[in-house]
N, C-alpha and C positions, 0 to 999 in steps of 0.2 A: 409771371411775377405777381406777387400779391399786392393788391391796391389797398392803400390805407383807408381811404374814404369811400364807404359803401353807399353814400347818398347819391341820388340821381344827379347827373351833370347835364343840364339842359340849357341850350341857347334858343332864344325865341325871337321871332319877328311877328309883330301883330299887324294884320292886314285889315284895313277898313276901306270899303268902297261905298261911296254914297253917290247916287245917280240923280242928276237933274236932266230931264228930257225935253227937248224942243219939239216942234211939230214933226219935223222929218229928220232932225239931226240930234244925236245923243250928246249930252254934256255930262261929263263924269268928273267928280272930285274924288280922288282915291289917294290913300296914304298907307304906307306900311311903316310902323314904328315899333320901338321896343328895344329890349336888350337881354342881358343875361338874367336868368332866374337862379339865384344861389351861386355857389362856386362852380365855375365852368372848367376848373382844372382837375385832372386826375393825376396824382403824384404818388409814385410807388416808393417803397423803402429805399430803392437804389436810385432814386431821383429821376426816374423816367417822368416825362411831363407831357400829358395829353390835354389839349385845351380846344375849346370851340369859340368861334367868333362870327360876327356878321359885319360886312363891310359898310353897309349903308341902309337907309330906309328906301322903300319904293314909293315914289310919288307919281300919281297919274292925275293930270289936270287938263283933260280935253276941253277945248273951247272951239268956237267957230273958226278960230285962226289955225289951230293945230289938228283938228279933226273936221275936215271940210266935207260937205255933201258930195258923195261920189268918190271920196278919197279913201285912204287907208285907215287902219285903227291906230291905237296908241298903246305903247308898251313901256315898262320899266323893269329893271332887273336888280336883284340883290344876290350876293354870294355868301353862302355859309361855308366856313372853313374849319376843317379838323387839322390841328397842327401837333406833331409829335417830335419830341427831342429824346434821344436815348440817354441813358446814364453814362457818366464818364468812365465807369469801370469796365463795362462790357461793350459799350458803344453799339448796342443793338437792342431793339425793343419792338414788340408787336402787340397791338391791341385790336379790338373790334368795337364798333359803335353802330348806332341806329339813326335813321333819318325818317322823320314823319312830317306830314302836312295835316294840321288839325283845323278844320273849318268849324268854328264854334257856332256860328249862326249865319243864315243866308236867306235874304228875302227875295232874291231874284227869281224871275220866271222867264220862260221863253215867250217872245213876242210874235213869233211866226208859227203858223200851223204846222210846218214841217220841222219845228224845233231846231232852228239854226243856232249854233253855239254863240254866246254873247260875252262870256268871260272864259278865257282859256289860260291854263297854267302849263308852262313849258319848263321841264327840268332837265338839266344836263349833269351827268356824273363826273367824277374827277378825271376820267379818261377822255373827257370831251365827247362822250356818246350820249345821245338823247335817251332819257328814260321813257320807254314806250309801254310799260306794263306796271300798273298799280292796281291792286285788287280793289274793286268797287268803283273805279273810274274808267271812262272810255276815252281812248286815244283817237283824236279826230284831226281832220284838216279843215280849218275854218277859213272862209273866204270873206275878205273885206270888199267894200263897194268898188274899189279900184281893181279888183281881181287878184290882189296879193293874198297869199295863203299863209296861215299861221298853224303850225303843227303842235299839238299838245293835248292836255286833258281838258275835257269840257267840264268846268265846275260851275256852270251857270246856275244850277239848282242844287248843287251838292252840299252836304254837311257831314261831319263826322271826322274820326281819326283815321288817316290813311297812311299805311306803312310804305314808305318809298324804298327803304333799304334796311336789311337786317344783317347783323354780324358782319358789317363791311370792314374789311381788314385794312389797317394802316401799319406800316413798318418803317422804322428809322434805323439807320446804321451810323448815326453821327450824334455826338453830344453838342455840336456847335452849329451844324446846318440842319435845320428842321425839315422834316417831310411835311408838305402841305397838300391837303386834298380839298379841292374846291367843289362845292355843289351850287350850281347856278339855278336860281328860280326867277322866272319871268312871268309876270301877269299882264295879259293883253286884253284890252277892251276892243271887241270886234265892232267895227263901224259897218252896219248893214245898210242896204238900200231901202229898207222898209221903215215904217214908223215904229220906234222903240219907246213910245211914251208910256206904255204900261209899266215900265220899270222906273218911272219917276219916283224918287224917294227911297228906292231900294238900297239895301246895305248888305255887305258881306264882311264878317269878322273871322280872321283865320290866323294861324300861327305856323311858322316853320320851326321844327324842333330837331336839333342834333343832340343826341344823348349817348353817354357811355353805357347806360343800362336801358333795358326795355322800358318803354313808357306805356303804362296801362291806363285805359280810359277811366277806370274807377278811381285812379289816383289824381287825374288832372281835371275831371269834369267838376264844374262848380255852378251848375245851373239848376233851375227848377224843372227841368224836362223829365218826362217819364223815363227816358233812357238812362239819365244820370241817377234817378231815384232807384231804379232796378239795379244798375251796376254797383251802387254802393251797398247793396244787400250782400254782395259777394263776400264770403268768409274764407279767406285763403287757408286757414288752419283747419276748418271744419265745413267744407262745402256741402257735405251730406245733410247738414242741419236744415237747409231750405232747398237743397237740390239745385243750386245755381253753380255751375262749373265754368271756369275760365280756361279757354282752349289756347294756351300759350305754348304748348308742347313741353311743359315742365311738370314736375311733381309725379305723383304715383301713377298717373295714367298718361304721362307725357307723350310717349310714342304712339298712343292710340288716339290722341286728340286731333282735331282738325288743324291745329297750329295756325289759326287765322285771327287770333286774339278776339274771338267771339265769346259771348257769354251765353250758355245754353242751359235750360232747365232739364233736369234728368231725375227720374225716379217716379214713385207712385203718387197718387192723389193725396195720401196722408202727409206727404212731405212738401210737394210742389204746390205753391199758391201763386198761380200765374194767370188768373182770370182778369179780363178787361171788358168793361162795358163800352162798346163802340157803336155809334150811330143812334144813341138814345140818351135823353136826359131824364127819363122817368125815375122816380124814387126807387122802385124795384126794377132792376134791369130785366127787360123781356128776354126770354130764352133765345130768341132769334138774334139778339144783339150781343150775346156772350161770345167772346173770342178768348184765345189763350196765347200766351207769349211763348214762341219757340225759342227766341233768344235776342241778343243784341249783336248787330253786325254793322261795323263801321259807324257806330253811334246811333243806329236806328233800330227800333223794335220791329221784329218780324212776328206778325200775328197769324193764327190759323183759326178759322171759324169753328166754334164748338160743335156745330151740327150742320148738315146740309143733305141734299137729296142725291139719289143715284143719277149718274150721268154717263154717257159715252164720252171717251176721250176725244173721239172724232167720229161723226156719223158716217163718214166715207171710208173709215178704216184705214186712214193714213196717219203716219206718226210725225208729221211736220207741225210742231206746236204753233208756229207763227200763223198757220192757216187753219188750225183745228177749230171745230165747232165749239168745243169747250172754252178755248181761249176767247173766241168771239163772244160767247155768252157772258163770261166772267167780266170782260172788259167793256161789255155793252150794257145789257139790261141790268146785270148785277151791280156794276159800278154806278149806273144811273140811280139805282135805289139808295145809294149812299151819297147822293149829290149834296145834301146839306153838310156833309162832313168830308167831302172829297178833298178839301184843302189840307186835310191832315195826312193824306196818302201820298207817298212818293210815286208819282205817275211815270217816272223814268227809271224805275228799278230794273236792274239787269238780272235776267234769269238764264242760268247756264243749262245747256242742253246736250252735254257730252254723254258718252256711254262707254262701250267696249269693255263690259264687265258682266258678271253673272251673280246669281243670288248667294253664292258661297263667299262673296267678298264682305269684308268688314265695313263698318261705317266710314273709317278713314279711307279705305280703298274706294268706296263709292264717292266720297267727297272729292277725291282727286280725279276720278273718272268724269264726274259731273262737269268739271272745269277743263276737261280735255277737248281736243278738236276732233275726237272720234265720233262721227255721225254717219248716218246713211247718206249715200251720195246725193248731193243737192240740198240736204237739210241744213238749216242754220246751226251754228254752234252756240249762239246766244239769242235772246230776244229781249226787247225793252217794252215794259208795260206796267200798268198799275197792279193787276191781279194775276196771280199764278197759283201753283199748287206746291205742296211740300216736296222737298227733295228726299230721295231714299236716305241720305245721310241725316236729315232731320229726324226721320223715323228711327234710325239706328241710335242716334245720340240722345233721344228722349228716354231710352231705357237706362236703368241704373248702370253706372260705369263698369261694374264687374262683367257686364255683357259685351262691352265694346270690342273684345278680342274674338267674338264669334261672328261667323258669317250671318248676314241678315236672314238667309233662308233657314238658319238653325235657331232662330229665336223661339220657335214653337215650343210650348210647354216649359220654357225656362224663364221667361221674363215678362209674360203677358200681365202679370200682377205687379210688375216693377216699372211700368211705363205709363205716364199720364196721357200720352198721345194715342194709346190703343183704344179703339172704339168698337171692337167685336165685329167689324164689317170689313169686307174687301174695300180698299181705298186707293184711288189713283195717286200716283206721284207725277211730277212734271217730266220725269226722265223718259225719253223715247228710246227704243232700241236702235242699234246701229247696223245690225246684220240684215235687216229687211225693211221694207217701207211701211210695215203695218204694226209692229209690236211696240208696247209701252209697258212700264213697270207699275205694279201695284202691291199693296199689302194684302194679306189674306185674312179670312175670318178667324183662323187659329193663331194669329200673331206670327205668321211666317211671311215670306216675300216671294213674289212670282212675277211672271210676265204674261201678257195676253195680247190679243188683237185690239187695236184702238177702238173698235166698235163694241167691246165688252162693256157690260154695265157694272159700275162700282160707285161707291160713295166718292164725291168730289168736294172736298172742303176748301173754300177759297183761302189763299194766303196773300198777305200784303205787308208792305213796310210802311211804318209811320214816319213822317218827316221828323227830322231831328228836333225841331222847335216845339213839338207837341208837349204840353205841360202836364205834370202830375198834379191832380187836384185833391184826391182822397182815395181811401180804400186800402185793404190789406191783401187783396188778391184771391180771396176765397170766392166760391160761386155765389154766395149770398152777400158778400161785401167786395165786389170786384173793384179793380182800379178804375178810377174816374179820371178822364183826361179832358183837356181843352186846348 
C-alpha cells in the first residue's frame, strides 16, 4: 500500500542522567522526557493507520533511602509502542518500521579498573524476548552491591546512533482492534560496592526512536562534533564528489555495501579529503600527527595513522590478537605517547576478530566474516581496547565503489590508483586466520591481499575511534589543511 506522507515518522524519548556522588554511595538524578517529533502517524490512501507512542517518562532519583550502601541499583522503564489499524475495506495491512537508540552525548566513565558497568540499558521486543545483540554495544550481566544481576547493554561510556531493529514487521487484520507492538526500554543505575565519585556531575543525553523510515545520522545530528560535521558532507545524489559513501544497503551499490549505516571514504586522493591532525596543536601539523578518516561508525570517527613502521603481528607467531605483541605495543607505549589527547579516544572500542574466508572474497563478504564467530580454537571473537588495526573490509571499501564486487585478492593492477588507503607497502590488518594458530591477513605491495605467519614483517598503521563528543574546530581535510579537533 502506498503511503501518502513520505516524511520520517519519529517518536522520541530524551534521556538525561546527572550524577551526584557521595563518598561511597552514588546519588543519581535521572530523567527521560520528550515526545513526538512531527506527525507520528502513517496513513495510507485506504486509511491504514500506523502510529508510534511512548507511555511515560523515565525518572531515576536515587537517594540514600532508595539506593543504600550494599544494596541494589535503581531502574525505571518506558514503553514505546507501534500501533496499526487496517483499513475498513480490506481489513488487512502490513508495514515495517525501525527502532533506534541515539546517545547524543555521554560524560560517564568507568570508576573501577576492571570497568564494571555503571549504566545499563535493557531492551525487550514485542514478543517479550530480550534484545541481546545491537551492533556497537556489548551485552553484559552487571552486578549490584547486593548481588542482584541486571542483564542488558553496557552504555556507561557509549555514544552514537544504535540500530535496535530494522524492517520490523507489524500486521493488522482488523479496522477496529489495533495490533500493538511494545518495545520496553529500561535504564538501570548500577550500585557498586566501590567509590563512584569520579562520575560526580556526569550526564548522558539519549533518545529512543521509533520510525517508519530509516533514520540517518546525517539527518538527525545537530551538534558541533567532528562526526556530525563529516556526516553532513554526505551528498546522497553525488557521493563521488567527495568520496563519502553511506552504507545503508540502498542505491547503486546497495547489495555490495556493509549495510551498517556507516559513512566511509572511498576513492583516490584527488577526491578524498579526510586528513585529521591528531595529537598536535602546532600551526603546521607534523607528519607524525597526520591521520586519515576511514569513516563514521555508530557516530564515531575511525582514524588510521597516515604512516607507521614495520612490525610483526606477533613476535611469537601466534594469531590471538588479545595476547599479541603488536596489540600490547599499540595499547601500551603508543597509546601512552598520546596521553595528552587520550581523552578523545574511545578506549572501550570493540574489535571484531572473525575469519573463515579467503582473499577471493569481496569487501562485503569480509565485513560479514569479521563479525562472525569463526576463529581458531581458543581465540576470542572480539577484543576491547583503544588501538587496533584496519579491517580487510576497511581496505576493500576504501577503493572506488566500482571495485567492491571484486575479491580483495583481485584488486591488483585494477584499483591501486583508486584508493586513498593504499600505501605501496604490505600492511597488516587486524584479522587473524581461523584455520591454524599462526596466520593473519595483510595487504601486499601491489595492492592485492594475502595471508602470512604472524611473525611476518609488514607496515602496521594504528587505528582508533574518536569519542562522539570530539568537536570540529577547523580545516578542510587536505594534508596541508587537515581537520582540527578539540
